[in-house]
DSSP file (Angstrom, degrees, kcal/mol; ACC not computed):
  #  RESIDUE AA STRUCTURE BP1 BP2  ACC     N-H-->O    O-->H-N    N-H-->O    O-->H-N    TCO  KAPPA ALPHA  PHI   PSI    X-CA   Y-CA   Z-CA
    1    1 A M              0   0    0      0, 0.0     2,-0.7     0, 0.0   174,-0.0   0.000 360.0 360.0 360.0 128.6  115.0   89.0   75.3
    2    2 A N        -     0   0    0    173,-0.2     2,-0.5     2,-0.0     0, 0.0  -0.800 360.0-171.4 -94.4 116.4  111.5   88.8   76.7
    3    3 A R        -     0   0    0     -2,-0.7     2,-0.4   170,-0.0   172,-0.1  -0.925   1.5-166.1-112.3 129.5  110.3   92.1   78.2
    4    4 A S  E     -A  174   0A   0    170,-1.1   170,-0.9    -2,-0.5     2,-0.0  -0.861  26.0-107.4-110.7 147.1  107.0   92.2   80.1
    5    5 A S  E  >  -A  173   0A   0     -2,-0.4     4,-2.4   168,-0.1     5,-0.2  -0.347  25.4-119.7 -69.6 153.7  105.1   95.4   81.1
    6    6 A F  H  > S+     0   0    0    166,-1.2     4,-3.2   163,-0.5     5,-0.2   0.903 114.4  53.7 -58.8 -42.3  105.1   96.3   84.7
    7    7 A S  H  > S+     0   0    0      2,-0.2     4,-2.5     1,-0.2    -1,-0.2   0.870 108.6  48.6 -63.8 -37.1  101.3   96.1   84.8
    8    8 A S  H  > S+     0   0    0      2,-0.2     4,-2.6     1,-0.2    -1,-0.2   0.926 114.3  46.0 -66.8 -43.8  101.4   92.5   83.4
    9    9 A I  H  X S+     0   0    0     -4,-2.4     4,-2.7     2,-0.2     5,-0.2   0.924 113.7  49.4 -63.9 -43.6  104.0   91.5   86.0
   10   10 A L  H  X S+     0   0    0     -4,-3.2     4,-2.8     2,-0.2     5,-0.3   0.946 113.1  45.6 -62.8 -48.8  102.1   93.2   88.8
   11   11 A R  H  X S+     0   0    0     -4,-2.5     4,-2.7    -5,-0.2     5,-0.2   0.937 114.5  48.8 -59.7 -47.0   98.8   91.5   87.9
   12   12 A Q  H  X>S+     0   0    0     -4,-2.6     4,-2.0     1,-0.2     5,-0.8   0.922 113.8  45.8 -62.7 -44.9  100.5   88.1   87.5
   13   13 A S  I  X>S+     0   0    0     -4,-2.7     5,-2.2    -5,-0.2     4,-0.6   0.930 115.9  45.4 -63.1 -47.0  102.3   88.4   90.8
   14   14 A L  I  <>S+     0   0    0     -4,-2.8     5,-1.2    -5,-0.2    -2,-0.2   0.911 118.1  42.5 -66.3 -41.6   99.2   89.6   92.7
   15   15 A S  I  <5S+     0   0    0     -4,-2.7    -1,-0.2    -5,-0.3    -2,-0.2   0.769 130.4  17.7 -80.1 -25.4   96.9   87.0   91.2
   16   16 A T  I  <5S+     0   0    0     -4,-2.0    -3,-0.2    -5,-0.2    -2,-0.1   0.814 127.6  37.1-110.6 -51.5   99.1   84.0   91.3
   17   17 A K  I  <<S+     0   0    0     -5,-0.8    -3,-0.2    -4,-0.6    -4,-0.1   0.890 134.6  15.9 -75.6 -38.8  102.0   84.3   93.7
   18   18 A Y  I > <S+     0   0    0     -5,-2.2     3,-4.4     1,-0.1    17,-0.4   0.737  78.7 140.9-108.3 -24.9  100.3   86.3   96.5
   19   19 A N  T 3 <S+     0   0    0     -5,-1.2    17,-3.1    -6,-0.4    18,-0.3   0.196  84.3  14.1  17.7 -81.8   96.5   86.0   95.8
   20   20 A D  T 3  S+     0   0    0     15,-0.2    -1,-0.3    14,-0.2     2,-0.1   0.460 107.0 100.9 -97.1   1.1   95.1   85.6   99.3
   21   21 A R  S <  S-     0   0    0     -3,-4.4    14,-2.0     1,-0.1     2,-0.2  -0.498  90.0 -86.7 -81.1 156.7   98.2   86.8  101.2
   22   22 A A  E     +B   34   0B   0     12,-0.2    12,-0.3     1,-0.2     3,-0.1  -0.433  44.7 174.1 -64.8 127.2   98.5   90.3  102.5
   23   23 A A  E    S+     0   0B   0     10,-3.1     2,-0.4     1,-0.4    11,-0.2   0.753  72.4  22.3-100.4 -37.8   99.8   92.6   99.8
   24   24 A I  E     +B   33   0B   0      9,-1.9     9,-3.0     2,-0.0     2,-0.4  -0.998  69.9 176.3-134.5 133.4   99.4   95.9  101.7
   25   25 A E  E     -B   32   0B   0     -2,-0.4     7,-0.2     7,-0.2     2,-0.2  -0.996  30.8-120.4-142.8 136.7   99.2   96.3  105.5
   26   26 A D    >   -     0   0    0      5,-2.8     3,-1.6    -2,-0.4     5,-0.1  -0.520  25.1-129.1 -71.3 138.2   99.0   99.3  107.8
   27   27 A A  T 3  S+     0   0    0      1,-0.3    -1,-0.1    -2,-0.2     0, 0.0   0.819 109.6  53.5 -57.7 -32.1  101.9   99.4  110.2
   28   28 A S  T 3  S-     0   0    0      3,-0.0    -1,-0.3     1,-0.0    -2,-0.1   0.582 113.6-119.3 -82.8  -7.5   99.5   99.8  113.2
   29   29 A G  S <  S+     0   0    0     -3,-1.6    -2,-0.1     2,-0.2     3,-0.1   0.643  75.6 128.1  84.2  12.7   97.6   96.7  112.1
   30   30 A E  S    S-     0   0    0      1,-0.2     2,-0.3    -5,-0.0    -3,-0.1   0.806  76.9  -1.3 -73.0 -28.8   94.3   98.6  111.6
   31   31 A W        -     0   0    0     -5,-0.1    -5,-2.8     2,-0.0     2,-0.3  -0.988  58.1-177.9-154.4 157.6   93.8   97.3  108.1
   32   32 A K  E     -B   25   0B   0     -2,-0.3     2,-0.4    -7,-0.2    -7,-0.2  -0.977  14.1-146.5-155.1 156.4   95.3   95.1  105.4
   33   33 A L  E     -B   24   0B   0     -9,-3.0   -10,-3.1    -2,-0.3    -9,-1.9  -0.989  14.9-137.3-125.5 131.6   94.4   94.1  101.8
   34   34 A S  E  >  -B   22   0B   0     -2,-0.4     4,-2.2   -12,-0.3   -12,-0.2  -0.373  33.2-105.0 -73.9 165.9   95.2   90.8  100.3
   35   35 A A  H  > S+     0   0    0    -14,-2.0     4,-2.3   -17,-0.4   -15,-0.2   0.906 123.5  50.8 -59.3 -42.4   96.5   90.7   96.7
   36   36 A R  H  > S+     0   0    0    -17,-3.1     4,-2.6     1,-0.2    -1,-0.2   0.908 109.9  49.6 -63.7 -41.9   93.1   89.6   95.5
   37   37 A Q  H  > S+     0   0    0    -18,-0.3     4,-3.0     1,-0.2    -1,-0.2   0.881 109.2  53.0 -64.7 -36.2   91.3   92.4   97.3
   38   38 A L  H  X S+     0   0    0     -4,-2.2     4,-2.1     2,-0.2    -2,-0.2   0.936 111.1  45.3 -66.5 -44.6   93.8   94.9   95.8
   39   39 A I  H  X S+     0   0    0     -4,-2.3     4,-2.2     2,-0.2    -2,-0.2   0.924 115.6  47.9 -61.2 -46.1   93.1   93.6   92.3
   40   40 A D  H  X S+     0   0    0     -4,-2.6     4,-2.5     1,-0.2    -2,-0.2   0.910 111.6  49.3 -62.2 -42.8   89.3   93.7   93.0
   41   41 A A  H  X S+     0   0    0     -4,-3.0     4,-2.6     1,-0.2    -1,-0.2   0.869 109.4  52.5 -64.9 -36.6   89.5   97.2   94.5
   42   42 A A  H  X S+     0   0    0     -4,-2.1     4,-2.2    -5,-0.2    -1,-0.2   0.901 110.9  47.1 -66.3 -39.0   91.4   98.4   91.5
   43   43 A A  H  X S+     0   0    0     -4,-2.2     4,-2.4     2,-0.2    -2,-0.2   0.920 111.5  51.0 -69.3 -41.5   88.8   97.0   89.2
   44   44 A I  H  X S+     0   0    0     -4,-2.5     4,-2.6     1,-0.2    -2,-0.2   0.946 112.9  45.7 -57.7 -49.3   86.0   98.6   91.3
   45   45 A L  H  X S+     0   0    0     -4,-2.6     4,-2.8     1,-0.2    -1,-0.2   0.885 109.6  54.9 -65.4 -36.3   87.7  102.0   91.2
   46   46 A R  H  < S+     0   0    0     -4,-2.2    -1,-0.2     2,-0.2    -2,-0.2   0.919 112.2  43.2 -61.6 -43.3   88.3  101.7   87.5
   47   47 A R  H >< S+     0   0    0     -4,-2.4     3,-1.0     2,-0.2     4,-0.3   0.905 114.7  50.2 -64.7 -42.6   84.6  101.1   86.9
   48   48 A T  H 3< S+     0   0    0     -4,-2.6     3,-0.4     1,-0.2    -2,-0.2   0.903 118.6  38.1 -64.6 -42.1   83.7  103.9   89.3
   49   49 A L  T >< S+     0   0    0     -4,-2.8     3,-2.3     1,-0.2     4,-0.4   0.301  82.3 116.0 -93.3   9.4   86.1  106.3   87.6
   50   50 A D  G X  S+     0   0    0     -3,-1.0     3,-1.6     1,-0.3     4,-0.2   0.853  71.4  55.7 -50.1 -44.8   85.3  105.1   84.1
   51   51 A I  G 3  S+     0   0    0     -3,-0.4    -1,-0.3    -4,-0.3     3,-0.2   0.688 114.4  41.2 -67.2 -14.3   83.9  108.4   82.9
   52   52 A Y  G X  S+     0   0    0     -3,-2.3     3,-2.6     1,-0.1    -1,-0.3   0.331  80.7 108.7-107.4   6.6   87.1  110.2   84.0
   53   53 A S  T <  S+     0   0    0     -3,-1.6    27,-0.2    -4,-0.4    -2,-0.1   0.642  70.9  62.1 -66.1 -15.2   89.5  107.6   82.7
   54   54 A N  T 3  S+     0   0    0     -4,-0.2    -1,-0.3    -3,-0.2    -2,-0.1   0.522  95.7  77.7 -84.6  -2.8   90.7  109.8   79.9
   55   55 A R  S <  S-     0   0    0     -3,-2.6    48,-0.2     1,-0.0    47,-0.1  -0.826  85.4-116.6-104.8 143.8   92.0  112.4   82.5
   56   56 A P        -     0   0    0      0, 0.0    48,-2.5     0, 0.0     2,-0.4  -0.422  33.0-137.2 -67.2 152.0   95.1  112.2   84.5
   57   57 A F  E     -cd  81 104C   0     23,-2.1    25,-2.1    46,-0.2     2,-0.6  -0.906  12.4-152.6-114.2 141.7   94.6  111.9   88.3
   58   58 A V  E     -cd  82 105C   0     46,-2.5    48,-3.2    -2,-0.4     2,-0.8  -0.977  22.5-147.6-104.9 118.6   96.3  113.6   91.2
   59   59 A I  E     +cd  83 106C   0     23,-1.8    25,-3.0    -2,-0.6     2,-0.3  -0.779  27.1 167.4 -90.3 108.2   95.9  111.2   94.1
   60   60 A Y  E     + d   0 107C   0     46,-2.6    48,-0.5    -2,-0.8     2,-0.3  -0.601  29.9 119.8-126.0  68.0   95.6  113.3   97.2
   61   61 A V        -     0   0    0     -2,-0.3    25,-0.4    23,-0.3    23,-0.1  -0.882  66.7 -94.5-129.8 159.5   94.4  110.9   99.8
   62   62 A R        -     0   0    0     -2,-0.3     2,-0.6     1,-0.1     5,-0.4  -0.334  57.1 -83.8 -70.8 158.7   95.7  109.6  103.1
   63   63 A K  S    S+     0   0    0      4,-0.1    -1,-0.1     3,-0.1     3,-0.0  -0.544  85.1 119.8 -66.3 112.9   97.7  106.4  103.1
   64   64 A S  S  > S-     0   0    0     -2,-0.6     4,-2.0    -3,-0.1     5,-0.3  -0.902  84.0 -74.9-163.3 174.2   94.9  103.9  103.3
   65   65 A P  H  > S+     0   0    0      0, 0.0     4,-2.4     0, 0.0     5,-0.2   0.885 130.7  55.8 -54.9 -36.3   93.4  101.0  101.3
   66   66 A L  H  > S+     0   0    0      2,-0.2     4,-2.8     1,-0.2     5,-0.2   0.920 104.7  51.8 -63.2 -42.7   91.9  103.6   99.0
   67   67 A Y  H  > S+     0   0    0     -5,-0.4     4,-2.1     1,-0.2    -1,-0.2   0.946 114.7  41.4 -57.9 -50.0   95.4  105.1   98.3
   68   68 A Y  H  X S+     0   0    0     -4,-2.0     4,-2.4     2,-0.2    -1,-0.2   0.835 114.5  51.9 -71.1 -32.2   96.9  101.7   97.4
   69   69 A A  H  X S+     0   0    0     -4,-2.4     4,-2.6    -5,-0.3    -1,-0.2   0.895 110.6  48.5 -70.2 -41.0   93.8  100.7   95.4
   70   70 A L  H  X S+     0   0    0     -4,-2.8     4,-2.4     2,-0.2    -2,-0.2   0.913 112.6  48.1 -62.4 -43.1   94.0  103.9   93.4
   71   71 A T  H  X S+     0   0    0     -4,-2.1     4,-2.2    -5,-0.2    -2,-0.2   0.934 113.8  46.5 -65.7 -45.7   97.7  103.4   92.7
   72   72 A A  H  X S+     0   0    0     -4,-2.4     4,-3.4     1,-0.2     5,-0.3   0.903 110.8  54.1 -62.1 -40.4   97.1   99.7   91.7
   73   73 A C  H  X S+     0   0    0     -4,-2.6     4,-2.3     1,-0.2    -2,-0.2   0.920 107.9  49.4 -58.7 -46.3   94.2  100.9   89.5
   74   74 A A  H  <>S+     0   0    0     -4,-2.4     5,-2.7     2,-0.2     4,-0.4   0.914 117.5  39.1 -62.8 -43.8   96.4  103.4   87.7
   75   75 A F  H ><5S+     0   0    0     -4,-2.2     3,-0.7     3,-0.2    -2,-0.2   0.944 119.4  45.2 -72.9 -46.3   99.1  100.9   87.0
   76   76 A L  H 3<5S+     0   0    0     -4,-3.4    -2,-0.2     1,-0.2    -3,-0.2   0.829 122.7  36.4 -68.4 -30.3   96.9   97.9   86.2
   77   77 A H  T 3<5S-     0   0    0     -4,-2.3    67,-0.8    -5,-0.3    -1,-0.2   0.257 110.3-115.0-109.2  11.5   94.5   99.9   84.0
   78   78 A H  T < 5 +     0   0    0     -3,-0.7     2,-0.4    -4,-0.4    -3,-0.2   0.953  57.0 156.7  59.9  58.0   97.1  102.2   82.4
   79   79 A L      < -     0   0    0     -5,-2.7     2,-0.3    -6,-0.1    -1,-0.2  -0.901  45.0-115.2-113.7 144.8   96.0  105.6   83.8
   80   80 A D        +     0   0    0     -2,-0.4   -23,-2.1   -27,-0.2     2,-0.3  -0.599  48.4 161.0 -74.6 133.9   98.1  108.7   84.2
   81   81 A F  E     -ce  57 151C   0     69,-2.0    71,-2.9    -2,-0.3   -23,-0.2  -0.998  35.0-158.2-157.3 157.8   98.5  109.7   87.8
   82   82 A C  E     -c   58   0C   0    -25,-2.1   -23,-1.8    -2,-0.3     2,-0.3  -0.926  20.2-149.4-136.0 108.6  100.5  111.7   90.3
   83   83 A P  E     -c   59   0C   0      0, 0.0     2,-0.4     0, 0.0    71,-0.3  -0.608  14.8-171.6 -77.8 137.1  100.4  110.6   93.9
   84   84 A L        -     0   0    0    -25,-3.0   -23,-0.3    -2,-0.3    -2,-0.0  -0.997  27.4-113.2-131.4 133.2  100.8  113.4   96.5
   85   85 A D    >   -     0   0    0     -2,-0.4     3,-2.3     1,-0.1   -23,-0.1  -0.331  24.0-125.1 -62.8 139.9  101.2  113.0  100.2
   86   86 A I  T 3  S+     0   0    0    -25,-0.4    -1,-0.1     1,-0.3   -24,-0.1   0.673 105.8  72.8 -62.2 -17.8   98.3  114.3  102.2
   87   87 A D  T 3  S+     0   0    0      2,-0.1    -1,-0.3     0, 0.0    -2,-0.1   0.599  74.7 104.0 -75.0  -9.9  100.7  116.5  104.3
   88   88 A N  S <  S-     0   0    0     -3,-2.3    -4,-0.0     1,-0.1     2,-0.0  -0.518  81.7-112.9 -70.9 140.1  101.2  118.7  101.2
   89   89 A P    >>  -     0   0    0      0, 0.0     4,-1.7     0, 0.0     3,-0.6  -0.348  26.3-110.6 -68.0 155.4   99.3  122.0  101.5
   90   90 A I  H 3> S+     0   0    0      1,-0.3     4,-2.6     2,-0.2     5,-0.2   0.871 116.7  57.9 -55.7 -41.3   96.4  122.5   99.1
   91   91 A Q  H 3> S+     0   0    0      1,-0.2     4,-2.2     2,-0.2    -1,-0.3   0.886 104.3  51.1 -62.3 -35.9   98.2  125.2   97.2
   92   92 A R  H <> S+     0   0    0     -3,-0.6     4,-2.4     2,-0.2    -1,-0.2   0.903 109.2  51.3 -63.3 -41.9  101.1  122.8   96.4
   93   93 A V  H  X S+     0   0    0     -4,-1.7     4,-2.9     1,-0.2    -2,-0.2   0.925 111.3  47.6 -59.9 -46.0   98.5  120.3   95.1
   94   94 A L  H  X S+     0   0    0     -4,-2.6     4,-1.8     1,-0.2    -1,-0.2   0.863 109.9  53.0 -64.4 -36.4   97.0  122.9   92.9
   95   95 A D  H  < S+     0   0    0     -4,-2.2     4,-0.5    -5,-0.2    -2,-0.2   0.916 113.3  43.4 -66.8 -42.3  100.4  124.0   91.7
   96   96 A V  H >< S+     0   0    0     -4,-2.4     3,-1.9     1,-0.2     4,-0.3   0.961 113.3  51.0 -64.3 -51.4  101.2  120.4   90.7
   97   97 A A  H >< S+     0   0    0     -4,-2.9     3,-1.3     1,-0.3     6,-0.4   0.800 100.6  64.0 -59.7 -29.6   97.8  119.8   89.2
   98   98 A S  T 3< S+     0   0    0     -4,-1.8    -1,-0.3     1,-0.2    -2,-0.2   0.729  99.2  55.5 -67.5 -18.5   98.2  123.0   87.1
   99   99 A Q  T <  S+     0   0    0     -3,-1.9    -1,-0.2    -4,-0.5    -2,-0.2   0.491  95.8  71.6 -92.6  -5.1  101.1  121.3   85.3
  100  100 A I  S X  S-     0   0    0     -3,-1.3     3,-1.6    -4,-0.3    -1,-0.1  -0.911  91.0-122.3-112.4 105.1   99.1  118.3   84.2
  101  101 A P  T 3  S-     0   0    0      0, 0.0    -2,-0.1     0, 0.0    -3,-0.1  -0.143  84.7  -8.8 -53.8 132.4   96.6  119.2   81.5
  102  102 A S  T 3  S+     0   0    0      1,-0.2    -4,-0.1   -47,-0.1    -5,-0.0   0.720  92.6 164.6  54.3  31.0   92.9  118.4   82.3
  103  103 A C    <   -     0   0    0     -3,-1.6     2,-0.5    -6,-0.4   -46,-0.2  -0.299  30.8-140.9 -74.5 160.6   93.8  116.5   85.5
  104  104 A L  E     -d   57   0C   0    -48,-2.5   -46,-2.5   -52,-0.1     2,-0.6  -0.986  10.6-138.1-122.0 128.6   91.3  115.6   88.2
  105  105 A I  E     -df  58 123C   0     17,-2.5    19,-2.6    -2,-0.5     2,-0.5  -0.777  17.4-156.8 -89.4 124.0   92.3  115.8   91.9
  106  106 A L  E     +df  59 124C   0    -48,-3.2   -46,-2.6    -2,-0.6     2,-0.3  -0.879  18.7 170.1-100.7 129.6   91.0  112.8   93.8
  107  107 A C  E     -df  60 125C   0     17,-2.6    19,-3.0    -2,-0.5   -46,-0.2  -0.831  32.7-148.4-131.7 171.0   90.6  113.2   97.6
  108  108 A D  S    S+     0   0    0    -48,-0.5     2,-0.4    -2,-0.3    17,-0.1   0.146  71.5  79.2-126.1  17.6   89.0  111.3  100.4
  109  109 A S     >  -     0   0    0      1,-0.1     4,-2.5    18,-0.0     5,-0.2  -0.987  63.5-146.0-134.8 136.0   87.8  114.0  102.7
  110  110 A D  H  > S+     0   0    0     -2,-0.4     4,-2.5     2,-0.2     5,-0.2   0.906 105.6  53.3 -62.9 -40.9   84.8  116.3  102.7
  111  111 A Y  H  > S+     0   0    0      2,-0.2     4,-2.3     1,-0.2    -1,-0.2   0.938 111.6  44.2 -61.2 -48.2   87.0  119.1  104.3
  112  112 A I  H  > S+     0   0    0      1,-0.2     4,-2.9     2,-0.2     5,-0.2   0.902 111.6  53.4 -65.1 -40.5   89.7  118.8  101.5
  113  113 A L  H  X S+     0   0    0     -4,-2.5     4,-2.4     2,-0.2    -1,-0.2   0.914 109.5  48.4 -59.3 -43.8   87.1  118.6   98.9
  114  114 A T  H  X S+     0   0    0     -4,-2.5     4,-0.6     2,-0.2    -2,-0.2   0.910 113.2  47.9 -62.4 -42.2   85.5  121.9  100.2
  115  115 A E  H >< S+     0   0    0     -4,-2.3     3,-0.7     1,-0.2     4,-0.4   0.907 113.0  47.9 -66.3 -42.5   89.0  123.6  100.3
  116  116 A L  H >X S+     0   0    0     -4,-2.9     4,-2.5     1,-0.2     3,-1.9   0.898 105.5  58.5 -64.2 -40.8   89.8  122.4   96.8
  117  117 A R  H 3< S+     0   0    0     -4,-2.4    -1,-0.2     1,-0.3    -2,-0.2   0.662  92.8  68.0 -67.3 -15.5   86.5  123.5   95.4
  118  118 A K  T << S+     0   0    0     -3,-0.7    -1,-0.3    -4,-0.6    -2,-0.2   0.764 117.5  23.9 -70.7 -21.6   87.3  127.1   96.6
  119  119 A K  T <4 S+     0   0    0     -3,-1.9     2,-0.3    -4,-0.4    -2,-0.2   0.658 131.0  14.1-116.8 -25.4   90.1  127.1   93.9
  120  120 A T     <  -     0   0    0     -4,-2.5    -1,-0.3     1,-0.1     3,-0.1  -0.999  43.4-149.2-153.5 152.5   89.0  124.5   91.2
  121  121 A E  S    S+     0   0    0     -2,-0.3     2,-1.5     1,-0.1    -4,-0.1   0.452  81.2  93.3 -94.6  -2.8   86.1  122.5   90.1
  122  122 A H        +     0   0    0     -6,-0.1   -17,-2.5   -18,-0.0     2,-0.3  -0.427  66.2  96.8 -90.8  61.0   88.4  119.7   88.9
  123  123 A C  E     -f  105   0C   0     -2,-1.5     2,-0.3   -19,-0.2   -17,-0.2  -0.984  48.0-169.4-147.8 155.3   88.3  117.6   92.0
  124  124 A L  E     -f  106   0C   0    -19,-2.6   -17,-2.6    -2,-0.3     2,-0.5  -0.993  20.7-132.5-150.5 134.7   86.3  114.6   93.2
  125  125 A K  E     -f  107   0C   0     -2,-0.3     2,-0.6   -19,-0.2   -17,-0.2  -0.791  24.9-155.5 -85.9 129.5   85.8  112.9   96.5
  126  126 A V        -     0   0    0    -19,-3.0     2,-0.4    -2,-0.5   -60,-0.0  -0.932   3.2-159.0-112.4 122.6   86.2  109.1   96.2
  127  127 A D        -     0   0    0     -2,-0.6     2,-0.5     2,-0.0   -18,-0.0  -0.778  15.9-138.0 -95.1 146.0   84.6  106.8   98.7
  128  128 A F        +     0   0    0     -2,-0.4     2,-0.3   -20,-0.1   -62,-0.1  -0.876  31.9 152.9-112.9 130.9   86.0  103.3   99.0
  129  129 A S        -     0   0    0     -2,-0.5    -2,-0.0   -88,-0.1   -85,-0.0  -0.969  35.9-150.3-149.3 136.7   84.2  100.1   99.3
  130  130 A L        +     0   0    0     -2,-0.3   -86,-0.0   -86,-0.0    -1,-0.0   0.373  68.7 111.5 -85.3   7.7   85.1   96.6   98.3
  131  131 A D        -     0   0    0      1,-0.2    -2,-0.0     2,-0.1     4,-0.0  -0.721  48.5-170.6 -84.7 108.6   81.4   95.8   97.7
  132  132 A P    >   +     0   0    0      0, 0.0     3,-1.9     0, 0.0    -1,-0.2   0.542  45.0 123.7 -76.9  -4.6   81.0   95.4   93.9
  133  133 A V  T 3  S+     0   0    0      1,-0.3    -2,-0.1     3,-0.0     0, 0.0  -0.324  77.7  12.4 -63.9 132.0   77.1   95.3   94.3
  134  134 A G  T 3  S+     0   0    0      1,-0.3    -1,-0.3    -2,-0.0    -3,-0.0   0.400  90.9 133.0  85.1  -3.2   75.4   97.9   92.1
  135  135 A L    <   -     0   0    0     -3,-1.9     2,-0.4     1,-0.1    -1,-0.3  -0.595  67.1-104.6 -79.7 145.1   78.5   98.8   90.1
  136  136 A P        +     0   0    0      0, 0.0    -1,-0.1     0, 0.0    -3,-0.0  -0.505  52.7 154.7 -67.9 123.3   77.9   99.0   86.4
  137  137 A N        +     0   0    0     -2,-0.4     4,-0.1     1,-0.0    -2,-0.0   0.151  36.9 107.5-133.9  20.2   79.4   95.9   84.7
  138  138 A E  S    S+     0   0    0      2,-0.1    -1,-0.0     1,-0.0     0, 0.0   0.894  81.8  45.1 -66.9 -38.5   77.3   95.7   81.5
  139  139 A K  S    S-     0   0    0      1,-0.0     2,-0.1     3,-0.0     3,-0.0  -0.818  93.9-110.1-107.8 148.4   80.2   96.8   79.4
  140  140 A P        -     0   0    0      0, 0.0     2,-0.4     0, 0.0    -2,-0.1  -0.357  36.9-101.6 -71.6 151.1   83.8   95.6   79.7
  141  141 A I        -     0   0    0     -4,-0.1     2,-0.8     1,-0.1   -94,-0.1  -0.601  32.2-133.7 -71.8 130.1   86.5   97.8   81.0
  142  142 A I        -     0   0    0     -2,-0.4     2,-0.6    -3,-0.0    -1,-0.1  -0.790  16.6-149.1 -86.9 113.1   88.6   99.2   78.1
  143  143 A V        -     0   0    0     -2,-0.8   -65,-0.1     1,-0.0     3,-0.1  -0.745  17.1-133.3 -87.1 122.0   92.2   98.8   79.1
  144  144 A R        -     0   0    0    -67,-0.8     2,-0.2    -2,-0.6    -1,-0.0  -0.305  24.5 -96.7 -71.8 155.1   94.2  101.6   77.5
  145  145 A D    >   -     0   0    0      1,-0.1     3,-0.6    -2,-0.0     4,-0.2  -0.523  29.9-146.4 -66.6 133.1   97.5  101.0   75.7
  146  146 A N  T 3  S+     0   0    0     -2,-0.2    24,-0.8     1,-0.2     3,-0.4   0.432  75.6  96.8 -87.6   4.7  100.3  101.7   78.2
  147  147 A S  T 3  S+     0   0    0      1,-0.2    -1,-0.2    22,-0.1    23,-0.0   0.745  97.6  27.5 -68.6 -20.5  102.7  103.2   75.7
  148  148 A H  S <  S+     0   0    0     -3,-0.6    -1,-0.2   -70,-0.1     2,-0.2   0.414  93.6 112.8-119.9   1.8  101.7  106.8   76.5
  149  149 A C        -     0   0    0     -3,-0.4    20,-3.0    -4,-0.2    21,-0.4  -0.499  49.2-159.8 -78.4 145.9  100.6  106.5   80.2
  150  150 A C  E     - G   0 168C   0     18,-0.3   -69,-2.0    -2,-0.2     2,-0.5  -0.930  24.1-147.5-131.7 151.2  102.6  108.2   82.7
  151  151 A Y  E     -eG  81 167C   0     16,-2.6    16,-2.6    -2,-0.3     2,-0.4  -0.977  29.2-148.7-107.5 123.8  103.4  108.2   86.4
  152  152 A F  E     - G   0 166C   0    -71,-2.9     2,-0.5    -2,-0.5    14,-0.2  -0.817  10.1-164.4 -99.1 134.1  104.2  111.8   87.5
  153  153 A V  E     - G   0 165C   0     12,-2.6    12,-2.6    -2,-0.4     2,-0.4  -0.978  12.1-145.1-116.3 129.4  106.6  112.5   90.3
  154  154 A A  E     - G   0 164C   0     -2,-0.5    10,-0.2   -71,-0.3   -58,-0.0  -0.781  11.1-135.4 -93.5 132.9  106.6  116.0   91.9
  155  155 A T        -     0   0    0      8,-3.1    -1,-0.0    -2,-0.4    10,-0.0  -0.219  35.6 -95.5 -72.9 175.3  109.9  117.5   93.1
  156  156 A S        -     0   0    0      6,-0.1    -1,-0.1     1,-0.1    -2,-0.0   0.778  40.5-136.3 -66.9 -27.0  109.9  119.3   96.4
  157  157 A G    >   +     0   0    0      4,-0.2     3,-2.0     6,-0.1    -1,-0.1   0.762  51.7 148.9  75.4  22.5  109.4  122.7   94.9
  158  158 A S  T 3  S+     0   0    0      1,-0.3     3,-0.1     3,-0.1    -1,-0.1   0.758  72.2  48.5 -64.2 -22.9  112.1  124.1   97.2
  159  159 A T  T 3  S-     0   0    0      2,-0.2     2,-0.4     1,-0.1    -1,-0.3   0.280 132.5 -80.0 -96.1   9.9  113.0  126.7   94.5
  160  160 A G  S <  S+     0   0    0     -3,-2.0    -1,-0.1    -4,-0.0     3,-0.1  -0.984 104.7  38.2 133.3-121.9  109.4  127.7   93.9
  161  161 A L  S    S-     0   0    0     -2,-0.4    -4,-0.2     1,-0.1    -2,-0.2  -0.437  85.8-112.0 -68.8 133.0  106.9  125.8   91.8
  162  162 A P        -     0   0    0      0, 0.0     2,-0.3     0, 0.0    -6,-0.1  -0.407  32.0-137.3 -62.1 140.0  107.2  122.0   92.1
  163  163 A K        -     0   0    0     -2,-0.1    -8,-3.1    -3,-0.1     2,-0.4  -0.772  11.5-133.7-100.8 148.2  108.5  120.4   88.9
  164  164 A L  E     -G  154   0C   0     -2,-0.3     2,-0.5   -10,-0.2   -10,-0.2  -0.804   9.3-158.0-103.2 141.5  107.1  117.2   87.5
  165  165 A V  E     -G  153   0C   0    -12,-2.6   -12,-2.6    -2,-0.4     2,-0.5  -0.982  15.6-144.7-113.7 126.3  109.0  114.2   86.2
  166  166 A Q  E     -G  152   0C   0     -2,-0.5   -14,-0.2   -14,-0.2   -16,-0.0  -0.808  14.6-173.4 -92.2 127.4  107.1  112.0   83.8
  167  167 A V  E     -G  151   0C   0    -16,-2.6   -16,-2.6    -2,-0.5     5,-0.1  -0.941  21.7-136.6-119.5 107.6  107.8  108.3   84.0
  168  168 A P  E >   -G  150   0C   0      0, 0.0     3,-1.3     0, 0.0     4,-0.5  -0.331  12.4-130.4 -62.6 141.3  106.0  106.4   81.2
  169  169 A H  G >  S+     0   0    0    -20,-3.0     3,-1.7     1,-0.3  -163,-0.5   0.888 108.8  60.9 -56.8 -38.3  104.4  103.2   82.4
  170  170 A A  G 3  S+     0   0    0    -24,-0.8    -1,-0.3   -21,-0.4   -23,-0.1   0.708  94.7  62.9 -65.8 -18.7  106.1  101.4   79.5
  171  171 A A  G <  S+     0   0    0     -3,-1.3     2,-1.1     1,-0.1    -1,-0.3   0.653  85.0  82.4 -79.2 -14.5  109.5  102.4   80.9
  172  172 A I    <   +     0   0    0     -3,-1.7  -166,-1.2    -4,-0.5     2,-0.3  -0.769  65.6 141.0 -93.4  97.8  108.9  100.3   84.0
  173  173 A V  E     -A    5   0A   0     -2,-1.1     2,-0.4  -168,-0.2  -168,-0.1  -0.944  43.3-142.1-137.1 158.4  109.8   96.8   83.0
  174  174 A L  E      A    4   0A   0   -170,-0.9  -170,-1.1    -2,-0.3    -2,-0.0  -0.957 360.0 360.0-116.7 137.9  111.6   93.8   84.4
  175  175 A L              0   0    0     -2,-0.4  -173,-0.2  -172,-0.1    -1,-0.1   0.464 360.0 360.0 -93.9 360.0  113.8   91.7   82.3
């Protein structure tokens, strides 16, 4: 039985089957990303975040091209991550982040960054651009082994502190 990793299947589907077709589209029609743009954006973000790639990320950004590019980046480049809806209060984000050792909270707003910085220095505002000009590309991206990378899902926290469920990337396979 031939088992392929989710990241391999995702990359293959995006680059061959969908390539220039819309992969992600805003319901209001304000923006869309083709599969090729999504792969390129993931690579740009991977290079931009390279110095932090050994740290898990909490993705705390609004649903936007950045959100989907960060998610694609995490899966395609085998990074640990936990996406959280922007409607979550800052304290819940901090409660989730406190359960992921050495994580970095990624946001897309100056206001949110200011609020996060009142409680932690482990946060970073990410600006999104599909323009690869000026990005460091002298060294190749080192793609991590996906056998230990995880996608974290946070429970509602209705009984107090949100609990995290770890889903290893390697567990996401198609037969």
